[in-house]
Every structure is written in C-alpha cells, then in structure tokens.
C-alpha positions as CSV (number, residue, x, y, z in Angstrom):
1,X,19.3,9.6,-21.6
2,X,18.5,9.4,-18.0
3,X,17.8,5.8,-18.4
4,X,21.6,5.1,-18.4
5,X,22.8,8.0,-16.4
6,X,26.2,6.3,-15.8
7,X,27.1,6.5,-19.5
8,X,25.7,10.1,-19.5
9,X,27.7,11.6,-16.4
10,X,31.3,10.5,-17.1
11,X,32.9,14.0,-17.3
12,X,34.6,14.4,-14.1
13,X,37.5,16.3,-13.3
14,X,40.7,14.4,-14.0
15,X,42.4,16.2,-11.5
16,X,40.2,15.0,-9.0
17,X,40.5,12.0,-6.8
18,X,39.7,8.9,-9.0
19,X,36.2,8.0,-7.0
20,X,35.1,11.5,-7.8
21,X,36.0,11.6,-11.7
22,X,32.8,9.6,-12.8
23,X,29.4,8.9,-11.2
24,X,30.0,5.3,-11.3
25,X,33.3,5.6,-9.5
26,X,31.8,7.5,-6.8
27,X,29.1,5.0,-6.4
28,X,31.6,2.0,-6.7
29,X,33.7,3.7,-3.9
30,X,30.6,4.3,-1.8
31,X,29.5,0.4,-2.2
32,X,32.6,-0.7,-1.3
33,X,32.7,1.0,1.8
34,X,29.7,-1.0,2.8
35,X,29.6,-4.3,5.1
36,X,28.6,-7.5,3.5
37,X,25.0,-7.4,5.0
38,X,24.6,-3.7,4.0
39,X,25.5,-4.6,0.3
40,X,22.7,-7.5,0.2
41,X,20.3,-5.1,1.5
42,X,21.3,-2.4,-0.8
43,X,20.9,-4.5,-3.8
44,X,17.7,-6.1,-2.8
45,X,15.8,-2.6,-2.2
46,X,16.4,-1.9,-5.9
47,X,13.3,-4.0,-6.5
48,X,11.1,-1.1,-5.2
49,X,9.7,1.7,-7.2
50,X,8.9,5.1,-5.9
51,X,9.9,4.0,-2.3
52,X,8.8,1.3,0.5
53,X,7.9,0.8,3.9
54,X,9.7,-1.0,6.5
55,X,7.0,-3.7,6.4
56,X,7.7,-4.2,2.7
57,X,11.2,-4.2,3.2
58,X,11.0,-6.8,5.9
59,X,8.9,-9.1,3.6
60,X,10.9,-8.8,0.5
61,X,14.6,-8.6,1.4
62,X,15.7,-10.9,4.1
63,X,17.0,-14.2,3.3
64,X,20.2,-16.0,2.4
65,X,23.1,-13.6,3.7
66,X,20.5,-11.1,5.5
67,X,18.7,-12.4,8.6
68,X,15.5,-10.8,9.3
69,X,17.0,-9.7,12.6
70,X,19.8,-7.6,10.9
71,X,17.4,-5.8,8.6
72,X,16.9,-2.6,10.5
73,X,20.5,-2.1,11.6
74,X,21.5,-2.5,7.8
75,X,18.6,-0.1,6.6
76,X,19.7,2.6,9.1
77,X,23.4,2.2,8.0
78,X,22.2,2.9,4.3
79,X,20.3,5.9,5.4
80,X,23.3,7.2,7.5
81,X,25.3,6.7,4.4
82,X,22.9,8.8,2.4
83,X,22.5,6.0,-0.1
84,X,18.8,5.8,1.3
85,X,16.5,8.5,2.1
86,X,14.2,8.2,5.1
87,X,11.0,10.5,4.9
88,X,7.5,10.5,7.0
89,X,4.3,10.4,5.1
90,X,1.1,10.6,6.8
91,X,3.0,9.9,10.1
92,X,4.5,6.6,8.6
93,X,8.3,6.3,7.9
94,X,9.1,5.6,4.3
95,X,12.3,5.0,2.4
96,X,13.5,5.7,-1.3
97,X,16.5,5.8,-3.4
98,X,17.5,8.5,-5.7
99,X,16.8,7.4,-9.3
100,X,20.4,7.3,-9.9
101,X,21.3,5.2,-7.0
102,X,18.6,2.8,-7.7
103,X,19.8,2.4,-11.3
104,X,23.2,1.2,-9.7
105,X,21.5,-0.8,-6.9
106,X,19.6,-2.9,-9.9
107,X,23.0,-3.5,-11.6
108,X,24.2,-4.8,-8.4
109,X,20.9,-7.1,-8.2
110,X,21.3,-8.6,-11.7
111,X,25.0,-9.2,-11.3
112,X,24.0,-11.1,-8.2
113,X,21.5,-13.1,-10.1
114,X,18.3,-12.1,-7.8
115,X,16.5,-9.9,-10.2
116,X,13.9,-12.3,-11.3
117,X,13.2,-13.7,-7.9
118,X,13.1,-10.4,-6.4
119,X,10.6,-9.2,-9.0
120,X,8.5,-12.4,-8.6
121,X,8.5,-11.9,-5.0
122,X,7.6,-7.9,-5.5
123,X,4.7,-8.9,-7.6
124,X,3.2,-11.5,-5.1
125,X,3.5,-8.8,-2.1
126,X,1.9,-5.8,-4.1
127,X,-0.8,-8.3,-5.5
128,X,-1.6,-9.2,-2.1
129,X,-1.8,-5.6,-1.0
130,X,-4.2,-4.6,-3.8
131,X,-6.4,-7.5,-3.1
132,X,-6.5,-6.6,0.5
133,X,-7.3,-2.9,-0.2
134,X,-9.9,-3.6,-3.0
135,X,-12.7,-4.3,-0.3
136,X,-12.3,-1.0,1.1
137,X,-12.8,0.9,-2.2
138,X,-16.8,0.0,-1.9
139,X,-17.2,0.9,1.6
140,X,-16.6,3.8,4.2
141,X,-12.8,3.4,4.4
142,X,-12.7,4.2,0.5
143,X,-10.7,7.6,1.2
144,X,-8.0,5.4,3.3
145,X,-7.9,2.8,0.3
146,X,-7.3,5.2,-2.4
147,X,-4.6,7.0,-0.3
148,X,-2.8,3.6,0.4
149,X,-2.9,2.6,-3.4
150,X,-1.8,6.2,-4.4
151,X,1.3,5.9,-2.1
152,X,2.3,2.5,-3.7
153,X,1.2,3.6,-7.2
154,X,4.8,3.2,-8.7
155,X,5.2,-0.2,-7.1
156,X,1.9,-1.3,-8.4
157,X,3.1,0.0,-11.9
158,X,6.4,-1.9,-11.6
159,X,4.4,-5.3,-10.7
160,X,2.0,-4.6,-13.5
161,X,5.3,-4.2,-16.0
162,X,6.9,-7.3,-14.7
163,X,3.7,-9.3,-15.6
164,X,3.8,-7.9,-19.0
165,X,7.4,-8.6,-19.4
166,X,7.8,-12.1,-17.9
167,X,4.9,-13.4,-19.8
168,X,4.8,-16.3,-17.1
169,X,2.1,-14.6,-14.7
170,X,-0.9,-14.1,-16.7
171,X,-3.3,-15.1,-13.8
172,X,-1.5,-12.8,-11.3
173,X,-1.7,-9.8,-13.8
174,X,-5.3,-10.1,-14.5
175,X,-6.1,-10.6,-10.7
176,X,-3.9,-7.3,-10.1
177,X,-5.8,-5.3,-12.7
178,X,-9.1,-6.4,-11.5
179,X,-8.1,-5.6,-7.9
180,X,-7.0,-2.2,-9.1
181,X,-10.1,-1.4,-11.2
182,X,-11.7,1.0,-8.8
183,X,-8.7,2.8,-7.9
184,X,-8.1,3.5,-11.8
185,X,-11.8,4.5,-12.3
186,X,-11.7,7.0,-9.2
187,X,-8.0,7.9,-9.4
188,X,-6.8,7.4,-13.0
189,X,-5.3,7.4,-15.1
190,X,-8.1,5.4,-17.1
191,X,-5.6,5.0,-20.0
192,X,-3.2,3.3,-17.7
193,X,-5.8,0.9,-16.5
194,X,-7.0,0.2,-19.9
195,X,-3.6,-0.6,-21.3
196,X,-2.8,-2.8,-18.5
197,X,-6.0,-4.9,-18.9
198,X,-5.5,-5.2,-22.4
199,X,-1.9,-6.5,-22.0
200,X,-3.1,-9.0,-19.2
201,X,-6.1,-10.1,-21.1
202,X,-3.9,-10.9,-24.1
203,X,-2.0,-13.3,-22.0
204,X,-4.9,-15.1,-20.4
205,X,-4.7,-18.9,-21.0
206,X,-7.4,-21.4,-21.4
207,X,-7.0,-22.4,-17.8
208,X,-7.8,-19.1,-16.4
209,X,-10.9,-19.1,-14.1
210,X,-14.1,-18.1,-16.0
211,X,-14.9,-15.5,-13.1
212,X,-11.5,-13.7,-13.2
213,X,-11.8,-13.6,-16.9
214,X,-15.4,-12.2,-16.8
215,X,-14.5,-9.7,-14.1
216,X,-11.4,-8.5,-16.2
217,X,-13.6,-8.1,-19.3
218,X,-16.2,-6.2,-17.7
219,X,-13.4,-4.0,-15.9
220,X,-11.9,-3.4,-19.5
221,X,-15.6,-2.4,-20.6
222,X,-16.2,-0.2,-17.5
223,X,-12.8,1.7,-18.3
224,X,-13.6,2.0,-22.1
225,X,-17.1,3.5,-21.3
226,X,-15.8,6.0,-18.7
227,X,-13.7,7.1,-22.0
228,X,-16.7,7.2,-24.0
229,X,-15.2,4.7,-26.2
230,X,-18.5,3.0,-26.5
231,X,-17.8,0.7,-29.4
232,X,-14.9,-1.0,-27.4
233,X,-16.8,-0.9,-24.2
234,X,-19.7,-3.0,-26.1
235,X,-17.3,-5.6,-27.4
236,X,-15.5,-6.1,-23.9
237,X,-18.8,-6.2,-22.0
238,X,-20.3,-8.7,-24.5
239,X,-17.1,-10.8,-24.1
240,X,-17.7,-11.0,-20.3
241,X,-21.4,-11.9,-20.7
242,X,-20.3,-14.7,-23.2
243,X,-19.1,-16.6,-19.9
244,X,-22.2,-16.4,-18.2
245,X,-23.1,-20.1,-18.8
246,X,-20.0,-20.8,-16.9
247,X,-21.1,-18.4,-14.0
248,X,-24.4,-19.2,-13.1
249,X,-26.1,-16.1,-11.4
250,X,-23.5,-13.9,-10.2
251,X,-22.6,-10.4,-9.2
252,X,-20.1,-10.4,-12.2
253,X,-22.9,-10.9,-14.6
254,X,-25.3,-8.3,-12.9
255,X,-22.5,-5.7,-13.3
256,X,-21.7,-6.4,-16.8
257,X,-25.5,-6.3,-17.5
258,X,-25.7,-2.8,-16.0
259,X,-22.7,-1.4,-17.8
260,X,-23.9,-3.0,-21.1
261,X,-27.2,-1.3,-20.7
262,X,-25.6,2.1,-20.1
263,X,-23.5,1.7,-23.4
264,X,-26.3,0.4,-25.4
265,X,-28.6,3.2,-24.4
266,X,-25.6,5.7,-25.4
267,X,-25.3,3.9,-28.6
268,X,-29.0,4.6,-29.5
269,X,-30.5,1.1,-28.6
270,X,-33.1,1.9,-26.1
271,X,-35.0,-1.3,-25.9
272,X,-31.8,-3.2,-25.5
273,X,-30.6,-0.8,-22.9
274,X,-33.6,-1.3,-20.9
275,X,-33.7,-5.0,-21.2
276,X,-29.9,-5.3,-19.7
277,X,-30.7,-3.0,-17.1
278,X,-33.8,-4.6,-15.7
279,X,-32.1,-7.9,-16.1
280,X,-29.3,-6.8,-14.0
281,X,-31.5,-5.3,-11.5
282,X,-33.4,-8.5,-11.1
283,X,-30.3,-10.5,-10.6
284,X,-28.8,-8.1,-8.2
285,X,-32.2,-8.3,-6.1
286,X,-32.2,-12.1,-6.2
287,X,-28.7,-12.0,-4.9
288,X,-29.3,-9.6,-2.0
289,X,-26.5,-7.2,-3.4
290,X,-27.7,-3.9,-2.1
291,X,-24.6,-2.3,-4.1
292,X,-25.5,-3.8,-7.3
293,X,-29.2,-2.8,-6.7
294,X,-28.1,0.9,-6.1
295,X,-26.0,0.7,-9.4
296,X,-28.5,-0.5,-11.4
297,X,-31.3,1.8,-10.0
298,X,-29.0,4.7,-10.7
299,X,-28.5,3.6,-14.4
300,X,-32.4,3.4,-15.1
301,X,-32.9,6.5,-13.5
302,X,-30.4,8.0,-15.7
303,X,-31.8,6.2,-18.7
304,X,-35.1,8.0,-18.1
305,X,-33.6,11.4,-17.3
306,X,-31.9,11.3,-20.8
307,X,-35.1,10.7,-22.3
308,X,-36.6,13.8,-20.4
309,X,-38.8,11.3,-18.4
310,X,-38.3,12.9,-15.3
311,X,-41.3,11.6,-13.3
312,X,-39.9,8.2,-14.3
313,X,-36.4,9.0,-13.4
314,X,-37.1,10.0,-9.7
315,X,-38.1,7.0,-7.8
316,X,-35.1,5.2,-9.3
317,X,-32.6,7.5,-8.2
318,X,-34.3,8.2,-4.7
319,X,-34.0,4.6,-4.0
320,X,-30.6,4.4,-5.2
321,X,-29.8,7.4,-3.0
322,X,-31.3,5.9,0.2
323,X,-29.3,2.4,-0.5
324,X,-26.1,4.3,-0.9
325,X,-26.6,6.2,2.3
326,X,-27.3,2.8,4.0
327,X,-24.1,1.2,2.4
328,X,-22.0,4.3,3.4
329,X,-19.8,4.3,0.4
330,X,-18.9,8.0,-0.1
331,X,-17.9,8.0,-3.8
332,X,-21.2,6.4,-5.1
333,X,-23.1,8.5,-2.5
334,X,-21.6,11.6,-4.0
335,X,-22.8,10.2,-7.6
336,X,-26.4,9.7,-6.1
337,X,-26.5,13.0,-5.0
338,X,-25.3,14.6,-8.4
339,X,-28.0,12.5,-10.0
340,X,-30.8,14.1,-8.1
341,X,-29.0,17.5,-8.5
342,X,-29.1,17.0,-12.2
343,X,-32.7,15.9,-12.1
344,X,-33.5,19.0,-9.9
345,X,-32.0,21.4,-12.4
346,X,-33.9,19.7,-15.2
347,X,-36.9,20.5,-13.3
348,X,-35.8,24.4,-13.0
349,X,-35.2,23.8,-9.0
350,X,-31.9,25.4,-9.0
351,X,-31.6,26.0,-5.3
352,X,-32.2,22.3,-4.6
353,X,-29.9,21.4,-7.6
354,X,-27.1,23.6,-6.5
355,X,-27.3,22.2,-2.9
356,X,-27.1,18.7,-4.0
357,X,-24.2,19.2,-6.3
358,X,-22.1,20.9,-3.9
359,X,-22.6,18.4,-1.1
360,X,-21.6,15.7,-4.1
361,X,-18.4,17.8,-5.0
362,X,-17.4,18.2,-1.2
363,X,-17.5,14.3,-0.7
364,X,-15.5,13.7,-3.9
365,X,-12.9,16.2,-2.8
366,X,-12.8,14.9,0.7
367,X,-12.1,11.5,-0.4
368,X,-10.1,12.4,-3.5
369,X,-11.8,10.7,-6.4
370,X,-10.4,12.8,-9.2
371,X,-12.4,11.2,-11.9
372,X,-15.8,12.3,-10.9
373,X,-14.8,16.0,-10.3
374,X,-15.5,17.3,-13.9
375,X,-18.9,15.7,-14.5
376,X,-19.9,17.5,-11.3
377,X,-18.1,20.7,-12.1
378,X,-20.1,20.6,-15.6
379,X,-23.4,20.2,-13.8
380,X,-22.4,23.2,-11.3
381,X,-21.6,25.2,-14.4
382,X,-25.1,24.3,-15.9
383,X,-26.6,25.5,-12.8
384,X,-24.9,28.7,-12.7
385,X,-25.9,29.3,-16.2
386,X,-29.3,28.5,-15.8
387,X,-29.5,31.1,-12.9
388,X,-27.9,33.8,-15.2
389,X,-24.4,33.9,-13.5
390,X,-22.4,34.0,-16.7
391,X,-19.1,34.5,-15.3
392,X,-19.4,31.8,-12.6
393,X,-21.0,29.4,-15.4
394,X,-17.8,30.0,-17.5
395,X,-15.3,29.5,-14.7
396,X,-16.9,26.2,-13.6
397,X,-17.3,25.0,-17.0
398,X,-13.6,25.7,-17.7
399,X,-12.6,23.9,-14.6
400,X,-14.3,21.1,-15.8
401,X,-12.6,21.2,-19.1
402,X,-9.3,20.9,-17.6
403,X,-10.2,17.9,-15.4
404,X,-11.8,16.0,-18.5
405,X,-8.6,16.8,-20.3
406,X,-6.2,16.1,-17.4
407,X,-7.7,12.7,-16.2
408,X,-8.8,11.5,-19.8
409,X,-12.4,11.2,-18.8
410,X,-15.1,11.5,-21.4
411,X,-18.1,13.7,-20.8
412,X,-21.5,12.4,-20.9
413,X,-23.7,13.0,-24.0
414,X,-26.6,13.8,-21.6
415,X,-24.7,16.3,-19.6
416,X,-23.7,18.0,-22.9
417,X,-27.1,18.5,-24.1
418,X,-28.4,20.3,-21.0
419,X,-25.3,22.5,-20.9
420,X,-25.5,23.5,-24.3
421,X,-29.3,24.5,-23.8
422,X,-28.1,26.3,-20.6
423,X,-25.6,28.1,-22.5
424,X,-28.2,29.6,-24.8
425,X,-29.5,31.8,-22.0
426,X,-26.1,33.4,-21.7
427,X,-25.5,34.7,-25.0
428,X,-24.6,38.2,-25.2
429,X,-24.5,38.5,-21.2
430,X,-20.5,38.6,-21.6
431,X,-18.2,40.2,-24.1
432,X,-15.6,38.0,-25.8
433,X,-13.1,39.7,-23.8
434,X,-14.9,38.9,-20.4
435,X,-15.7,35.4,-21.5
436,X,-12.0,35.0,-22.3
437,X,-10.9,36.3,-19.2
438,X,-13.6,34.2,-17.3
439,X,-12.3,30.9,-19.1
C-alpha cells in the first residue's frame, strides 16, 4: 500500500500536536511554511523520478510564478527545510525527494492543474537527452554514455510511462525507444525494452516516418534475439524489411538483414541466413559503414564457427576485429575479442583463448556492459573445463548462470554445445559434494 502512504500512515498519537498526528498533517504544516516561489518549485519538482540535476530543474521548472533567476535560491530553501535531499554522484550535485514527499508534491502539482504540461515537458527533455547520448553508445565514449543513462534510468522510465498513458505521443515514444536500444541491449533489462517497444509500436500511426518505424521493428527484433525468442525476432525483423521499398539502401536495412541472418541460422535455415548476411554486408560496404561491415563480418564468422568451419570463420572474425579496433567502440571490440577466443579454444589453443577472453571480460567490466558478461563467462568456464580445471570451470559456469538469470539474456545454442562437450572431460573429476560447493 506504499503507493498511497498518506492513507496508510494515519495513526499518530492524538495527544501530539495536530501537525504530528498524521503524515499528511505534517506535510501540510511543512508546506504551509514555504513562501510562494518555494511552493511552486516544490510541486513542479514532483515530475522527476529518481532525482534530477540543477540543469534539468532549470529547464523544466521555471515559468509563471517562478522566474529562472529565483530557481537556485528556492531549491536551496527546500534543501534547508529537508524537503529535498542534495547528494553528489560522480562529482556532480543531484537532488531527490523521499518517495513520500514526492507523492505529496505530485498531489499539489495535480491540484494546480500543471501535471499534464509538466509530464509533456519532462518527456521532451529526456527524449532530447537520450538522443544526445545515443551516438556515444557506438564509440569510445560508450562507458560515459551508459553511466549517464543509468543515472537517469528512473526518469527515462517515467517518460516512457507517460507516453503509454497519454496515447498522444506515439512518435516521441518510438524515438525514445530507438534511442535507448543500445542502453537496454548492453545494460538491461531486456524485458523492459521489449515491453516499451511493443507498447510504442502498437500506438504508431500511419503518418509515422518509415525510417523510424523500420528502426523500431529492428530494435524489437534485436532484443527478442538477445533473449533467444527467435520466432518473435523473425516476425519483427521481417516487419522492418517489409518497409525497405520506402527506405532505399540504408543502414537500417543492413542492420535488419544482419539480425535476420542470425535468427534464420539459429532456426536452421542456413541458405536463407547466408543470403541475408551477405546482402547486409554488401550493402554496408556500399554505404561505407564501417560499423555495419564489422557487425556483418562478425555474424558471418559466427555462422561458419557454429558449423565447425573454423578455417572459413577466421578471416571474417579477424577483419571484424581490425575494424573494431579502428572504430574504438569498447563493447563491440570486446565482442570481437571473445569471438576469436571462442575460435581459439575450438582449435584447442587454450592459452590464446584464455588471453582473448580475459581481455574481452576486462573491457566489459570496465564499461559496465552487463548483458555481455554471461556469454564471456560461459566461454571462460569452457576453457577451464577443457584445461582440466574442474573447480574453476564450475565456478565460472555458475557465475554465468547467475548473470543469464539476472539479466534475462538467452544463452547462444552454439556456446551451449561446446560447453557441454567440454564438460564431458570433467566427468568424475569432482565428487557431487565438491561440485555443489563449487557451484
């Protein structure tokens, strides 16, 4: 019942002063002591979820009854009265309400008739922020971009919720989902991204730009693939490619072709998978899109690896690694290192595999790409098992299992088959009690 704490916490002592008898009375009393400008700021700050920066407050709260020049003094007054908490995160000041205080402030915002307008401005601000950060998630500033979005995660959720509830900002909702794709893919939760995209796509109108719609369908397919929901991924990606006649040759088409190729191969349609991947690679080369080229090469290498064609896989994976080092995107560089590490242990070169996979994991830990941890941990566990290190292999596999569960990531079937073969070598090397303790 914490969503209505004022009704819940109404059992104060009748012998106490009136403003101490109930939580609402205490809040009313504190609010009535504020000056006019502090009351205006107090209620307008309720639009934020999980905290805000001074810059955000300065963009969203001034207006009638609260000039921009009075904002800082009014905010300092609310902090002095303990109605707002001031904290430092990464050397930057941030502010927040206790949840109870925010509920009360939001009631005041609704009473003033300002809630809808405030939510619209909040959505506009955080959409702009997400689209500003999105390019950082495909370059060397990946870690900074993820950290910035993680700090504002509750506000981004609130903006998406407003889109879903209002029903009047379909295009903005799609744009926000598209901007957050790589955040969800690297940081999670994947299920949150899938639900938000499904909601936004269901509200898309006939006038939605084709590029935006295609990109959103590709994003939905990407997240479904990451959870190994392959049939759903196929439907979403085919919906994206159905718009290709309206797009011409574009990065969006190449991206959809690559993901569809991955999905088709997982579903056992090898020829269709190879056709999609080669078409996507050719399109990326025509467009001069190095990132798209690297991604397509990686997928082609993985296709050959899953088929035990190690000689065929290597040139694709090595070219992809070279491109990714040049681009300088740490997350995809880690993925390229991991791919070559997988290839190395498949060839029984365990020392090289261990070195490459450790470097991949260190990169992922440094940038906080949580969704990629479990795959690399699984492969490190396989290397340990192949090396005869039964306890270490068990510990790493258990760690991977925890991450798969926590982040809702699906394990790639190709990785599972190699892991299972490696575990055959460990049969009888641990007693059931030793295995349980290690796990």
